[in-house]
C-alpha positions in Angstrom: -11.7 -24.0 80.7 -14.8 -23.8 82.9 -16.9 -20.8 83.6 -15.4 -20.7 87.1 -11.9 -20.5 85.7 -12.9 -17.6 83.5 -14.4 -15.6 86.3 -11.4 -16.3 88.5 -9.0 -15.2 85.7 -11.1 -12.1 85.0 -11.2 -11.3 88.8 -7.4 -11.7 89.0 -6.9 -9.4 86.0 -9.3 -6.8 87.5 -7.3 -6.9 90.8 -4.1 -6.5 88.9 -5.5 -3.5 86.9 -6.7 -1.9 90.1 -3.3 -2.4 91.8 -1.6 -0.8 88.8 -4.1 2.1 88.8 -3.3 2.6 92.5 0.4 2.5 91.9 0.1 4.9 89.0 -1.9 7.3 91.1 0.8 7.2 93.9 3.5 7.9 91.4 1.5 10.8 89.9 1.0 12.2 93.4 4.7 11.9 94.1 5.6 13.7 90.9 3.2 16.5 91.7 4.8 16.9 95.2 8.3 16.9 93.6 7.3 19.6 91.1 6.0 21.8 93.9 9.2 21.3 95.8 11.3 22.1 92.8 9.3 25.3 92.1 9.8 26.3 95.7 13.5 25.7 95.5 13.7 27.5 92.2 12.0 30.5 93.6 14.0 30.5 96.8 16.3 33.5 97.7 19.3 31.2 97.7 18.7 30.0 94.2 18.0 33.5 93.0 21.2 34.7 94.6 23.2 31.8 93.0 21.7 32.5 89.6 22.7 36.1 89.9 26.3 35.0 90.4 26.6 34.2 86.7 27.5 31.2 84.7 31.3 31.4 84.3 34.1 30.8 86.7 35.2 34.4 86.5 31.7 35.6 87.3 31.5 33.3 90.3 34.9 34.5 91.5 33.7 38.1 91.4 30.4 37.1 93.1 32.2 35.4 96.0 34.8 38.2 96.3 31.9 40.7 96.7 30.3 38.4 99.3 33.6 38.1 101.1 33.9 41.9 101.3 30.4 42.3 102.5 30.9 39.6 105.2 34.2 41.2 106.3 32.5 44.6 106.6 29.7 43.1 108.7 32.2 41.3 110.8 34.0 44.5 111.4 30.8 46.3 112.5 29.9 43.4 114.9 33.4 43.5 116.4 33.2 47.3 116.9 29.8 47.0 118.5 31.1 44.3 120.8 34.1 46.4 121.8 31.9 49.4 122.5 29.5 47.4 124.5 
């Protein structure tokens, strides 16, 4: 092996290391973005409401029944307002 071959091999190895470092940095950045997005979703009103529904099917049934009643009441108020308009 000549000195030129050694330099060429070392240069290729350094290029591969730099490419891997760059790829790792991109993956780390993607992971950081995903963590931020997951935190935002976790803290969202929708997630908070769903978490309040409970963890059993019976609790979810009660939750959706209450939501249905609230929506029906609101619908009734909107219909009344439209009729009186």
